[in-house]
C-alpha positions as a Markdown table, in Angstrom:
| # | Residue | x | y | z |
|---|---|---|---|---|
| 1 | Met | 196.6 | 118.1 | 74.1 |
| 2 | Ala | 196.4 | 121.4 | 72.1 |
| 3 | Phe | 194.3 | 119.6 | 69.5 |
| 4 | Leu | 191.8 | 118.5 | 72.1 |
| 5 | Phe | 191.5 | 122.0 | 73.4 |
| 6 | Val | 190.8 | 123.3 | 69.9 |
| 7 | Leu | 188.0 | 120.7 | 69.5 |
| 8 | Ile | 186.3 | 121.8 | 72.8 |
| 9 | Leu | 186.4 | 125.5 | 71.7 |
| 10 | Ile | 184.9 | 124.6 | 68.4 |
| 11 | Asp | 182.1 | 122.6 | 70.1 |
| 12 | Arg | 181.2 | 125.4 | 72.4 |
| 13 | Lys | 181.2 | 127.9 | 69.6 |
| 14 | Leu | 178.7 | 125.7 | 67.7 |
| 15 | Lys | 176.4 | 125.4 | 70.7 |
| 16 | Trp | 176.6 | 129.2 | 71.3 |
| 17 | Asn | 175.6 | 129.9 | 67.7 |
| 18 | Arg | 172.7 | 127.4 | 67.9 |
| 19 | Ile | 171.3 | 128.9 | 71.1 |
| 20 | Tyr | 171.9 | 132.6 | 70.5 |
| 21 | Ser | 171.7 | 132.9 | 66.8 |
| 22 | Pro | 169.4 | 135.6 | 65.4 |
| 23 | His | 166.8 | 133.0 | 64.4 |
| 24 | Thr | 166.2 | 131.8 | 68.0 |
| 25 | Tyr | 166.8 | 134.9 | 70.1 |
| 26 | Lys | 163.5 | 136.7 | 69.3 |
| 27 | Pro | 161.1 | 133.8 | 70.0 |
| 28 | Met | 162.9 | 133.2 | 73.4 |
| 29 | Lys | 162.6 | 136.8 | 74.2 |
| 30 | Arg | 158.9 | 136.8 | 73.6 |
| 31 | Lys | 158.4 | 133.7 | 75.8 |
| 32 | Trp | 160.3 | 135.4 | 78.6 |
| 33 | Glu | 158.2 | 138.5 | 78.3 |
| 34 | Glu | 155.0 | 136.5 | 78.4 |
| 35 | Lys | 156.2 | 134.7 | 81.6 |
| 36 | Leu | 157.1 | 138.0 | 83.2 |
| 37 | Lys | 153.7 | 139.5 | 82.4 |
| 38 | Arg | 151.9 | 136.5 | 84.0 |
| 39 | Ile | 154.1 | 136.8 | 87.1 |
| 40 | Glu | 153.4 | 140.5 | 87.4 |
| 41 | Glu | 149.6 | 139.8 | 87.1 |
| 42 | Leu | 149.7 | 137.2 | 89.8 |
| 43 | Ala | 151.7 | 139.5 | 92.0 |
| 44 | Ser | 149.1 | 142.2 | 91.5 |
| 45 | Gln | 146.3 | 139.7 | 92.4 |
| 46 | Tyr | 148.0 | 138.7 | 95.6 |
| 47 | Glu | 148.5 | 142.3 | 96.5 |
| 48 | Arg | 144.8 | 142.9 | 96.2 |
| 49 | Lys | 143.8 | 139.6 | 97.9 |
| 50 | Pro | 146.7 | 138.5 | 100.1 |
| 51 | Leu | 146.7 | 134.9 | 101.5 |
| 52 | Ser | 146.0 | 134.7 | 105.3 |
| 53 | Ser | 148.7 | 133.5 | 107.5 |
| 54 | Val | 146.6 | 130.6 | 108.8 |
| 55 | Tyr | 144.1 | 129.0 | 106.5 |
| 56 | Arg | 140.5 | 128.9 | 107.9 |
| 57 | Pro | 137.8 | 127.1 | 105.9 |
| 58 | Arg | 134.8 | 129.3 | 105.3 |
| 59 | Leu | 131.8 | 129.5 | 103.0 |
| 60 | Ser | 131.7 | 133.2 | 102.1 |
| 61 | Lys | 132.1 | 136.6 | 103.7 |
| 62 | Ser | 128.4 | 136.7 | 104.6 |
| 63 | Glu | 128.2 | 133.1 | 105.8 |
| 64 | Glu | 130.9 | 131.7 | 108.1 |
| 65 | Pro | 129.3 | 128.9 | 110.1 |
| 66 | Pro | 131.3 | 126.2 | 111.8 |
| 67 | Ser | 132.2 | 123.3 | 109.5 |
| 68 | Ile | 129.8 | 120.7 | 111.0 |
| 69 | Trp | 128.4 | 118.1 | 108.7 |
| 70 | Arg | 127.7 | 114.8 | 110.5 |
| 71 | Leu | 125.6 | 111.9 | 109.2 |
| 72 | Phe | 123.8 | 109.3 | 111.3 |
| 73 | Tyr | 121.7 | 106.2 | 110.5 |
| 74 | Arg | 119.7 | 106.6 | 113.7 |
| 75 | Gln | 117.7 | 109.6 | 114.6 |
| 76 | Asn | 118.4 | 109.3 | 118.3 |
| 77 | Gln | 122.1 | 109.3 | 117.6 |
| 78 | Ala | 121.7 | 112.6 | 115.7 |
| 79 | Phe | 119.9 | 114.2 | 118.6 |
| 80 | Asn | 122.5 | 112.9 | 121.1 |
| 81 | Phe | 125.2 | 114.6 | 119.0 |
| 82 | Val | 123.2 | 117.8 | 118.9 |
| 83 | Lys | 123.0 | 117.8 | 122.7 |
| 84 | Ser | 126.8 | 117.4 | 123.0 |
| 85 | Cys | 127.5 | 120.1 | 120.3 |
| 86 | Lys | 128.2 | 123.7 | 121.4 |
| 87 | Glu | 127.3 | 125.2 | 118.1 |
| 88 | Asp | 123.7 | 126.0 | 117.0 |
| 89 | Val | 123.1 | 122.8 | 114.9 |
| 90 | His | 119.9 | 121.1 | 113.9 |
| 91 | Val | 118.7 | 117.7 | 112.6 |
| 92 | Phe | 117.5 | 117.1 | 109.1 |
| 93 | Ala | 116.3 | 113.9 | 107.4 |
| 94 | Leu | 117.5 | 112.9 | 103.9 |
| 95 | Glu | 115.8 | 110.4 | 101.7 |
| 96 | Cys | 118.3 | 108.4 | 99.8 |
| 97 | Lys | 116.7 | 105.3 | 98.4 |
| 98 | Val | 113.5 | 104.8 | 96.4 |
| 99 | Gly | 110.8 | 102.5 | 97.7 |
| 100 | Asp | 111.9 | 101.5 | 101.2 |
| 101 | Gly | 111.4 | 104.8 | 103.0 |
| 102 | Gln | 115.1 | 104.8 | 104.1 |
| 103 | Arg | 116.3 | 108.0 | 105.6 |
| 104 | Ile | 119.6 | 109.1 | 107.2 |
| 105 | Tyr | 120.0 | 112.1 | 109.5 |
| 106 | Leu | 122.2 | 115.1 | 109.0 |
| 107 | Val | 123.4 | 117.4 | 111.7 |
| 108 | Thr | 124.5 | 120.8 | 110.6 |
| 109 | Thr | 123.8 | 124.6 | 110.9 |
| 110 | Tyr | 121.1 | 126.4 | 108.9 |
| 111 | Ala | 123.8 | 128.4 | 107.1 |
| 112 | Gln | 125.9 | 125.4 | 106.2 |
| 113 | Leu | 122.9 | 123.5 | 104.9 |
| 114 | Trp | 121.7 | 126.4 | 102.8 |
| 115 | Phe | 125.2 | 126.9 | 101.2 |
| 116 | Tyr | 124.9 | 123.4 | 99.6 |
| 117 | Tyr | 121.1 | 123.2 | 99.4 |
| 118 | Lys | 120.6 | 126.3 | 97.4 |
| 119 | Ser | 122.2 | 124.8 | 94.3 |
| 120 | Arg | 119.6 | 122.0 | 94.2 |
| 121 | Lys | 122.1 | 119.6 | 92.7 |
| 122 | Asn | 122.5 | 116.9 | 95.4 |
| 123 | Leu | 120.2 | 117.6 | 98.3 |
| 124 | Met | 116.9 | 117.1 | 96.6 |
| 125 | His | 114.8 | 115.2 | 99.2 |
| 126 | Cys | 115.3 | 116.8 | 102.6 |
| 127 | Tyr | 113.1 | 117.2 | 105.7 |
| 128 | Glu | 113.3 | 119.3 | 108.8 |
| 129 | Val | 113.1 | 117.1 | 111.9 |
| 130 | Ile | 111.0 | 119.1 | 114.5 |
| 131 | Pro | 112.4 | 118.1 | 117.9 |
| 132 | Glu | 110.1 | 116.8 | 120.6 |
| 133 | Asn | 109.4 | 119.4 | 123.3 |
| 134 | Ala | 111.0 | 122.1 | 121.2 |
| 135 | Val | 109.4 | 125.6 | 120.7 |
| 136 | Cys | 108.0 | 125.8 | 117.2 |
| 137 | Lys | 105.8 | 127.8 | 114.9 |
| 138 | Leu | 102.2 | 127.0 | 114.2 |
| 139 | Tyr | 102.0 | 124.9 | 111.0 |
| 140 | Phe | 99.7 | 122.8 | 109.0 |
| 141 | Asp | 100.2 | 120.0 | 106.5 |
| 142 | Leu | 97.1 | 119.9 | 104.3 |
| 143 | Glu | 96.1 | 117.5 | 101.5 |
| 144 | Phe | 93.2 | 115.7 | 99.9 |
| 145 | Asn | 92.7 | 113.4 | 97.0 |
| 146 | Lys | 91.5 | 115.3 | 93.9 |
| 147 | Pro | 89.6 | 112.5 | 92.0 |
| 148 | Ala | 87.7 | 111.6 | 95.2 |
| 149 | Asn | 86.8 | 115.3 | 95.8 |
| 150 | Pro | 86.1 | 116.7 | 92.3 |
| 151 | Glu | 84.0 | 119.7 | 93.6 |
| 152 | Ala | 86.5 | 120.7 | 96.3 |
| 153 | Asp | 88.2 | 124.1 | 95.7 |
| 154 | Gly | 91.5 | 123.8 | 97.5 |
| 155 | Lys | 92.4 | 127.5 | 97.3 |
| 156 | Lys | 89.1 | 128.6 | 98.9 |
| 157 | Met | 89.5 | 125.9 | 101.6 |
| 158 | Val | 93.0 | 127.1 | 102.5 |
| 159 | Ala | 91.8 | 130.7 | 102.6 |
| 160 | Leu | 88.9 | 129.7 | 104.8 |
| 161 | Leu | 91.2 | 127.7 | 107.2 |
| 162 | Ile | 93.6 | 130.6 | 107.4 |
| 163 | Glu | 90.7 | 133.0 | 108.2 |
| 164 | Tyr | 89.4 | 130.8 | 111.0 |
| 165 | Val | 92.8 | 130.1 | 112.5 |
| 166 | Cys | 93.6 | 133.8 | 112.6 |
| 167 | Lys | 90.2 | 134.5 | 114.3 |
| 168 | Ala | 90.9 | 131.7 | 116.8 |
| 169 | Leu | 94.4 | 133.1 | 117.6 |
| 170 | Gln | 92.8 | 136.5 | 118.2 |
| 171 | Glu | 90.0 | 135.1 | 120.3 |
| 172 | Leu | 92.0 | 132.5 | 122.4 |
| 173 | Tyr | 95.4 | 134.2 | 122.7 |
| 174 | Asn | 94.9 | 137.9 | 121.7 |
| 175 | Val | 97.3 | 137.4 | 118.8 |
| 176 | Ser | 96.7 | 139.4 | 115.7 |
| 177 | Cys | 97.6 | 138.0 | 112.3 |
| 178 | Ser | 96.3 | 137.7 | 108.8 |
| 179 | Ser | 97.0 | 135.7 | 105.5 |
| 180 | Glu | 100.1 | 138.0 | 105.0 |
| 181 | Asp | 101.6 | 136.2 | 108.1 |
| 182 | Val | 101.2 | 132.8 | 106.6 |
| 183 | Phe | 103.9 | 131.2 | 104.4 |
| 184 | Asn | 101.8 | 129.2 | 101.9 |
| 185 | Leu | 103.7 | 126.4 | 100.1 |
| 186 | Asp | 102.3 | 124.2 | 97.4 |
| 187 | Ser | 103.3 | 120.7 | 96.0 |
| 188 | Ser | 100.0 | 119.7 | 94.4 |
| 189 | Thr | 99.8 | 117.2 | 91.6 |
| 190 | Asp | 96.9 | 116.1 | 89.3 |
| 191 | Glu | 96.1 | 113.4 | 91.9 |
| 192 | Lys | 96.6 | 115.2 | 95.2 |
| 193 | Phe | 96.1 | 118.7 | 96.6 |
| 194 | Ser | 99.0 | 119.4 | 99.0 |
| 195 | Arg | 99.9 | 122.5 | 100.9 |
| 196 | His | 102.1 | 123.5 | 103.8 |
| 197 | Leu | 101.1 | 126.5 | 105.9 |
| 198 | Ile | 103.7 | 128.0 | 108.4 |
| 199 | Phe | 102.5 | 131.0 | 110.5 |
| 200 | Gln | 105.1 | 133.7 | 110.9 |
| 201 | Leu | 103.8 | 135.2 | 114.1 |
| 202 | His | 105.8 | 138.1 | 115.5 |
| 203 | Asp | 107.3 | 137.3 | 118.9 |
| 204 | Val | 104.9 | 134.4 | 119.3 |
| 205 | Ala | 105.5 | 130.6 | 119.2 |
| 206 | Phe | 104.0 | 127.5 | 120.6 |
| 207 | Lys | 105.5 | 125.5 | 123.4 |
| 208 | Asp | 105.9 | 122.3 | 121.3 |
| 209 | Asn | 104.2 | 120.0 | 118.8 |
| 210 | Val | 101.8 | 118.7 | 121.4 |
| 211 | His | 100.5 | 122.2 | 122.1 |
| 212 | Val | 100.2 | 122.9 | 118.4 |
| 213 | Gly | 97.9 | 119.9 | 118.4 |
| 214 | Val | 98.6 | 118.6 | 114.9 |
| 215 | Tyr | 101.5 | 116.3 | 114.8 |
| 216 | Thr | 103.7 | 113.6 | 116.2 |
| 217 | Arg | 107.0 | 113.9 | 118.1 |
| 218 | Asn | 110.1 | 114.5 | 116.0 |
| 219 | Arg | 108.0 | 115.2 | 113.0 |
| 220 | Asn | 109.7 | 115.1 | 109.6 |
| 221 | Phe | 108.5 | 118.2 | 107.7 |
| 222 | Arg | 109.6 | 118.5 | 104.1 |
| 223 | Leu | 111.9 | 121.5 | 103.3 |
| 224 | Tyr | 111.1 | 124.3 | 100.9 |
| 225 | Lys | 112.2 | 123.4 | 97.4 |
| 226 | Ser | 112.4 | 119.7 | 98.2 |
| 227 | Ser | 110.4 | 116.9 | 96.6 |
| 228 | Lys | 109.6 | 113.4 | 97.9 |
| 229 | Ile | 112.0 | 110.8 | 96.6 |
| 230 | Gly | 110.7 | 109.3 | 93.3 |
| 231 | Lys | 108.6 | 112.5 | 92.7 |
| 232 | Arg | 109.4 | 115.5 | 90.7 |
| 233 | Val | 107.1 | 118.0 | 92.3 |
| 234 | Ala | 108.9 | 120.2 | 94.8 |
| 235 | Leu | 107.5 | 122.3 | 97.6 |
| 236 | Glu | 107.3 | 125.8 | 96.1 |
| 237 | Val | 105.7 | 129.1 | 97.0 |
| 238 | Ala | 102.0 | 128.9 | 96.2 |
| 239 | Glu | 100.5 | 131.2 | 93.7 |
| 240 | Asp | 98.0 | 132.5 | 96.3 |
| 241 | Asn | 100.8 | 133.0 | 98.9 |
| 242 | Lys | 100.6 | 136.5 | 100.5 |
| 243 | Phe | 103.6 | 136.3 | 102.8 |
| 244 | Phe | 106.8 | 138.0 | 101.8 |
| 245 | Pro | 109.9 | 138.1 | 104.0 |
| 246 | Lys | 111.6 | 141.3 | 104.9 |
| 247 | Gln | 114.3 | 142.4 | 102.6 |
| 248 | Ser | 117.9 | 142.1 | 103.8 |
| 249 | Lys | 121.2 | 143.3 | 102.4 |
| 250 | Ser | 123.1 | 140.3 | 103.9 |
| 251 | Ile | 120.6 | 137.5 | 103.2 |
| 252 | Ser | 119.1 | 136.7 | 99.8 |
| 253 | Glu | 115.4 | 136.5 | 99.2 |
| 254 | Glu | 115.5 | 132.8 | 98.6 |
| 255 | Asn | 117.5 | 132.3 | 101.8 |
| 256 | Gln | 114.8 | 134.3 | 103.6 |
| 257 | Tyr | 112.1 | 132.1 | 102.3 |
| 258 | Phe | 114.1 | 129.0 | 103.3 |
| 259 | Leu | 114.6 | 130.3 | 106.9 |
| 260 | Ser | 110.9 | 131.3 | 107.1 |
| 261 | Ser | 109.8 | 127.7 | 106.1 |
| 262 | Leu | 111.7 | 126.1 | 109.0 |
| 263 | Val | 109.2 | 125.4 | 111.8 |
| 264 | Ser | 111.8 | 125.1 | 114.5 |
| 265 | Asn | 113.5 | 128.4 | 113.5 |
| 266 | Val | 112.2 | 130.5 | 116.3 |
| 267 | Arg | 114.0 | 133.7 | 117.2 |
| 268 | Phe | 114.2 | 133.9 | 121.0 |
| 269 | Ser | 114.0 | 137.3 | 122.7 |
| 270 | Asp | 112.8 | 138.8 | 126.0 |
| 271 | Thr | 109.4 | 139.6 | 124.4 |
| 272 | Leu | 108.8 | 136.2 | 122.9 |
| 273 | Arg | 105.4 | 134.7 | 124.0 |
| 274 | Ile | 105.2 | 131.0 | 124.4 |
| 275 | Leu | 101.6 | 129.8 | 123.8 |
| 276 | Thr | 100.1 | 126.7 | 125.3 |
| 277 | Cys | 96.7 | 125.1 | 124.9 |
| 278 | Asp | 96.3 | 123.0 | 128.1 |
| 279 | Ala | 95.2 | 125.8 | 130.5 |
| 280 | Pro | 91.6 | 125.5 | 131.7 |
| 281 | Gln | 90.7 | 129.0 | 130.5 |
| 282 | Ile | 92.0 | 128.1 | 127.1 |
| 283 | Lys | 89.9 | 125.0 | 126.9 |
| 284 | Arg | 86.8 | 127.0 | 128.0 |
| 285 | Lys | 87.6 | 129.6 | 125.3 |
| 286 | Gln | 88.1 | 126.8 | 122.7 |
| 287 | Ala | 84.6 | 125.4 | 123.5 |
| 288 | Glu | 83.1 | 128.9 | 123.2 |
| 289 | Tyr | 84.9 | 129.5 | 119.9 |
| 290 | Leu | 83.9 | 126.1 | 118.6 |
| 291 | Asn | 80.3 | 126.8 | 119.6 |
| 292 | Ser | 80.3 | 130.1 | 117.8 |
| 293 | Thr | 82.1 | 129.2 | 114.6 |
| 294 | Ile | 81.7 | 125.5 | 113.7 |
| 295 | Thr | 78.9 | 125.0 | 111.2 |
| 296 | Ser | 76.9 | 122.0 | 110.1 |
| 297 | Val | 76.3 | 121.0 | 106.5 |
| 298 | Glu | 72.7 | 120.6 | 105.2 |
| 299 | Thr | 72.3 | 117.4 | 103.3 |
| 300 | Ile | 71.0 | 116.7 | 99.8 |
| 301 | Glu | 68.8 | 113.7 | 99.3 |
| 302 | Gly | 69.5 | 112.4 | 102.8 |
| 303 | Phe | 73.2 | 113.0 | 103.1 |
| 304 | Gln | 76.3 | 114.8 | 101.9 |
| 305 | Cys | 79.9 | 113.6 | 102.1 |
| 306 | Ser | 82.1 | 114.8 | 104.9 |
| 307 | Pro | 85.9 | 115.2 | 104.3 |
| 308 | Tyr | 86.2 | 111.5 | 105.1 |
| 309 | Pro | 84.3 | 109.5 | 102.5 |
| 310 | Glu | 85.5 | 106.2 | 103.9 |
| 311 | Val | 84.0 | 107.0 | 107.3 |
| 312 | Asp | 80.8 | 108.2 | 105.6 |
| 313 | Arg | 80.4 | 104.9 | 103.8 |
| 314 | Phe | 80.9 | 103.0 | 107.1 |
| 315 | Val | 78.4 | 105.1 | 109.0 |
| 316 | Leu | 75.8 | 104.5 | 106.2 |
| 317 | Ser | 76.4 | 100.8 | 106.5 |
| 318 | Leu | 75.5 | 101.0 | 110.3 |
| 319 | Val | 72.1 | 102.7 | 109.6 |
| 320 | Asn | 71.0 | 100.6 | 106.7 |
| 321 | Lys | 69.8 | 97.4 | 108.3 |
| 322 | Asn | 66.7 | 95.3 | 108.5 |
| 323 | Asp | 65.1 | 97.0 | 105.5 |
| 324 | Ile | 65.6 | 100.4 | 107.2 |
| 325 | Lys | 67.3 | 102.9 | 105.0 |
| 326 | Gly | 68.8 | 105.5 | 107.2 |
| 327 | Gly | 70.9 | 108.4 | 106.1 |
| 328 | Ile | 73.2 | 111.2 | 107.2 |
| 329 | Arg | 71.2 | 114.3 | 107.8 |
| 330 | Arg | 74.2 | 116.5 | 108.6 |
| 331 | Trp | 77.7 | 116.2 | 110.0 |
| 332 | Ser | 80.0 | 118.3 | 112.1 |
| 333 | Tyr | 83.7 | 117.9 | 112.7 |
| 334 | Phe | 85.2 | 119.1 | 116.0 |
| 335 | Phe | 88.9 | 119.9 | 115.3 |
| 336 | Pro | 90.6 | 119.8 | 118.7 |
| 337 | Glu | 89.1 | 116.4 | 119.6 |
| 338 | Glu | 89.2 | 115.0 | 116.1 |
| 339 | Leu | 85.6 | 114.0 | 116.5 |
| 340 | Leu | 83.2 | 113.5 | 113.6 |
| 341 | Val | 79.6 | 113.7 | 114.6 |
| 342 | Tyr | 76.8 | 112.4 | 112.3 |
| 343 | Asp | 73.2 | 113.4 | 112.9 |
| 344 | Ile | 71.2 | 110.4 | 111.5 |
| 345 | Ser | 67.9 | 110.4 | 109.8 |
| 346 | Lys | 65.3 | 107.6 | 109.4 |
| 347 | Phe | 67.1 | 105.3 | 111.7 |
| 348 | Arg | 66.3 | 105.6 | 115.5 |
| 349 | Trp | 67.7 | 102.3 | 117.0 |
| 350 | Cys | 69.1 | 103.1 | 120.4 |
| 351 | Glu | 71.3 | 100.7 | 122.3 |
| 352 | Asn | 70.2 | 102.2 | 125.6 |
| 353 | Ile | 66.6 | 101.1 | 125.4 |
| 354 | Gly | 67.2 | 98.1 | 123.0 |
| 355 | Arg | 64.7 | 99.4 | 120.4 |
| 356 | Ala | 64.1 | 102.3 | 118.1 |
| 357 | His | 62.9 | 105.6 | 119.5 |
| 358 | Lys | 59.4 | 106.7 | 118.4 |
| 359 | Ser | 60.3 | 110.2 | 117.4 |
| 360 | Asn | 63.9 | 111.1 | 118.4 |
| 361 | Asn | 66.8 | 110.5 | 116.1 |
| 362 | Ile | 70.2 | 109.2 | 117.1 |
| 363 | Met | 73.8 | 110.4 | 116.5 |
| 364 | Ile | 76.8 | 108.4 | 115.5 |
| 365 | Leu | 80.1 | 109.7 | 116.8 |
| 366 | Val | 83.4 | 108.7 | 115.2 |
| 367 | Asp | 86.6 | 109.4 | 117.3 |
| 368 | Leu | 89.3 | 109.6 | 114.6 |
| 369 | Lys | 92.0 | 110.1 | 117.2 |
| 370 | Asn | 91.3 | 106.8 | 119.0 |
| 371 | Glu | 89.7 | 105.0 | 115.9 |
| 372 | Val | 86.5 | 104.1 | 117.7 |
| 373 | Trp | 82.8 | 104.9 | 117.2 |
| 374 | Tyr | 79.8 | 105.0 | 119.6 |
| 375 | Gln | 76.1 | 106.1 | 119.6 |
| 376 | Lys | 74.2 | 108.9 | 121.4 |
| 377 | Cys | 70.8 | 110.2 | 120.8 |
| 378 | His | 68.6 | 113.3 | 121.1 |
| 379 | Asp | 66.0 | 111.6 | 123.4 |
| 380 | Pro | 65.5 | 113.6 | 126.7 |
| 381 | Val | 65.6 | 110.4 | 128.8 |
| 382 | Cys | 68.8 | 109.1 | 127.3 |
| 383 | Lys | 70.2 | 112.6 | 127.5 |
| 384 | Ala | 69.3 | 112.9 | 131.2 |
| 385 | Glu | 71.1 | 109.6 | 131.9 |
| 386 | Asn | 74.1 | 110.9 | 130.0 |
| 387 | Phe | 73.9 | 107.8 | 127.9 |
| 388 | Lys | 76.4 | 106.7 | 125.3 |
| 389 | Ser | 76.9 | 103.3 | 123.9 |
| 390 | Asp | 80.0 | 101.1 | 124.3 |
| 391 | Tyr | 83.0 | 102.0 | 122.1 |
| 392 | Phe | 83.4 | 99.9 | 119.0 |
| 393 | Pro | 86.6 | 99.8 | 116.9 |
| 394 | Leu | 86.5 | 101.3 | 113.4 |
| 395 | Pro | 87.0 | 98.7 | 110.6 |
| 396 | Ala | 90.4 | 98.2 | 109.1 |
| 397 | Glu | 89.5 | 100.0 | 105.9 |
| 398 | Val | 88.7 | 103.1 | 107.8 |
| 399 | Ser | 91.7 | 103.1 | 110.2 |
| 400 | Leu | 94.5 | 105.5 | 109.8 |
| 401 | Leu | 97.1 | 102.7 | 109.5 |
| 402 | Phe | 95.1 | 101.2 | 106.5 |
| 403 | Leu | 94.9 | 104.6 | 104.8 |
| 404 | Leu | 98.6 | 105.2 | 105.3 |
| 405 | Lys | 99.4 | 101.7 | 103.9 |
| 406 | Gln | 97.2 | 102.5 | 100.8 |
| 407 | Glu | 99.1 | 105.8 | 100.3 |
| 408 | Glu | 102.4 | 104.0 | 100.6 |
| 409 | Glu | 101.4 | 101.3 | 98.1 |
| 410 | Phe | 100.1 | 103.9 | 95.7 |
| 411 | Thr | 103.5 | 105.7 | 96.0 |
| 412 | Glu | 105.4 | 102.5 | 95.4 |
| 413 | Asp | 103.3 | 101.6 | 92.4 |
| 414 | Glu | 103.7 | 105.1 | 91.0 |
| 415 | Thr | 107.5 | 105.1 | 91.3 |
| 416 | Gly | 108.4 | 101.5 | 91.1 |
| 417 | His | 108.6 | 101.3 | 87.3 |
| 418 | Asn | 110.6 | 104.5 | 87.1 |
| 419 | Glu | 113.4 | 103.5 | 89.5 |
| 420 | Thr | 116.7 | 104.5 | 88.1 |
| 421 | Lys | 120.2 | 104.9 | 89.4 |
| 422 | Asn | 120.1 | 108.0 | 91.5 |
| 423 | Pro | 123.4 | 109.8 | 91.8 |
| 424 | His | 122.6 | 111.7 | 95.0 |
| 425 | Glu | 126.0 | 112.4 | 96.5 |
| 426 | Leu | 126.6 | 114.5 | 99.6 |
| 427 | Pro | 129.0 | 117.4 | 99.1 |
| 428 | Ser | 132.3 | 117.1 | 100.8 |
| 429 | Thr | 133.8 | 120.0 | 102.8 |
| 430 | Ala | 137.0 | 120.8 | 104.7 |
| 431 | Gly | 136.5 | 119.5 | 108.2 |
| 432 | Ala | 133.3 | 117.7 | 107.4 |
| 433 | Ser | 132.9 | 114.1 | 108.5 |
| 434 | Ala | 130.4 | 111.3 | 108.5 |
| 435 | Asp | 129.7 | 108.3 | 110.8 |
| 436 | Ala | 128.6 | 106.2 | 107.9 |
| 437 | Asp | 128.7 | 106.1 | 104.1 |
| 438 | Trp | 125.8 | 107.3 | 102.0 |
| 439 | Asp | 124.9 | 103.9 | 100.7 |
| 440 | Gly | 123.8 | 101.4 | 103.5 |
| 441 | Thr | 122.3 | 98.0 | 103.7 |
| 442 | Asp | 118.6 | 97.5 | 104.1 |
| 443 | Asp | 117.9 | 97.3 | 107.8 |
| 444 | Ala | 114.8 | 97.9 | 110.0 |
| 445 | Cys | 116.6 | 100.5 | 112.0 |
| 446 | Phe | 116.7 | 102.8 | 109.0 |
| 447 | Leu | 112.9 | 103.1 | 109.2 |
| 448 | Glu | 113.1 | 104.7 | 112.7 |
| 449 | Ala | 111.4 | 108.1 | 112.9 |
| 450 | Thr | 110.0 | 108.1 | 109.4 |
| 451 | Glu | 106.6 | 109.8 | 109.2 |
| 452 | Asp | 104.7 | 106.6 | 108.8 |
| 453 | Ala | 106.4 | 104.9 | 111.8 |
| 454 | Glu | 105.8 | 107.9 | 114.0 |
| 455 | Leu | 102.2 | 108.1 | 113.0 |
| 456 | Ala | 101.8 | 104.4 | 113.6 |
| 457 | Glu | 103.3 | 104.8 | 117.1 |
| 458 | Ala | 101.0 | 107.7 | 117.9 |
| 459 | Val | 98.0 | 105.7 | 116.8 |
| 460 | Glu | 99.0 | 102.7 | 118.8 |
| 461 | Asn | 99.6 | 104.8 | 121.9 |
| 462 | Ser | 96.2 | 106.4 | 121.5 |
| 463 | Leu | 94.5 | 103.0 | 121.2 |
| 464 | Leu | 96.1 | 101.9 | 124.5 |
| 465 | Thr | 94.7 | 104.8 | 126.4 |
| 466 | Ser | 91.5 | 104.3 | 128.3 |
| 467 | His | 88.3 | 105.3 | 126.4 |
| 468 | Ser | 86.3 | 105.7 | 129.7 |
| 469 | Ser | 87.8 | 109.1 | 130.5 |
| 470 | Thr | 85.4 | 111.9 | 130.0 |
| 471 | Glu | 87.7 | 114.8 | 130.9 |
| 472 | Asp | 88.0 | 116.1 | 127.3 |
| 473 | Glu | 84.6 | 114.9 | 126.1 |
| 474 | Ile | 82.5 | 117.4 | 124.2 |
| 475 | Pro | 79.2 | 118.1 | 126.1 |
| 476 | Asp | 76.0 | 116.9 | 124.5 |
| 477 | Glu | 74.6 | 120.4 | 124.8 |
| 478 | Leu | 77.3 | 121.8 | 122.6 |
| 479 | Ile | 76.9 | 119.0 | 119.9 |
| 480 | Ile | 73.1 | 119.5 | 119.8 |
| 481 | Glu | 73.4 | 123.3 | 119.7 |
| 482 | Val | 75.7 | 123.0 | 116.7 |
| 483 | Phe | 73.2 | 120.8 | 114.9 |
| 484 | Gln | 70.3 | 123.2 | 115.8 |
| 485 | Glu | 72.2 | 126.2 | 114.4 |
């Protein structure tokens, strides 16, 4: 027993010498000192920034919106969710697959979207969905094909449009503005001139898209800094832009530009004026303004192309018959009615009398909104009878649907050979949820509310309306006076 006790004492003595010998004591002391130093540093950090008793997810001190991030395959589902949501949320469209126009719909706040959008890592192809019947800013989506218009100066055309719109706002609504109140965005390429103009009118907005006059319901309008899927050209501030947002200590300049580019982002106040364009006095003023500002274009060698070369070619085909070579003497475009009026030379055939007039020329009128054409003339007798020919449909190659299809096919051809795996992933956040995954199967329902589908619906509805209504027709006197001037 005593011998066993001696062995235990010897074993403990050996272990003690191994652990606390002079060779091991100093390294262990250094390790403990380093650990102690790290603990003291952490304690100091927690003293400066203590943890809250209850964790609340937030973006930053300056941005603390509700954590709402919901995805929907159908646009109407997204808007239904917005109606049921107490927070100030909005609908955005996200392109997520090359070639088929598929979009899904995101519901979130402006601040939450900007928090993830500003990094430009995942959300690359985004659109604002401008709700039907929602108050909105005045805005324009401008574009033309550069090879087809080699002499067109896009910058001068934009400047001229802004000048005329500002004059019209002053004349029709007593609203003062200038180019400094117009956010000018550019996404032009070598093939296409493309601009977005968003008017930043102080305490002034339009009742909805219909009263703005330029667009379909639930319009998808590309966001600042976004590109179309399959394209690399994003919507950036144009070099001739003269609008600069007010500086803010709490909001960055880029965020200010982003908020200014949102058409539906209207600040409501007691002094906000809501403009409409359906009042009789406004229509009368529009006619007066149109009469005073619209100009005709003198022709060179018989004709000069309008902004619609496809329509020009069609009109020329109508007036070159039976060895008679007619031409376009001049043209005028009436913006509110989307009416293109051609004053014809050397071709006087009139449907009213069934023969050619001896001295008076005719006019060909092309209604781009309803995609029909008809004939009128300068003859006093026909004019007294208020004659106009029957309506004839425009050929397929001139119709809006055909031109949209051509644009779509051009886009597919341009991007089809460059399709690659696109790792566009949505960011995940605490409290965020989705009704569906990012990748979905091809389905016709995904195409709902895309720009082309909406435009097609609008055109179809226009064609179903009666063409016999003369309520909004431009008087002959105004058309003839424009040509005389």
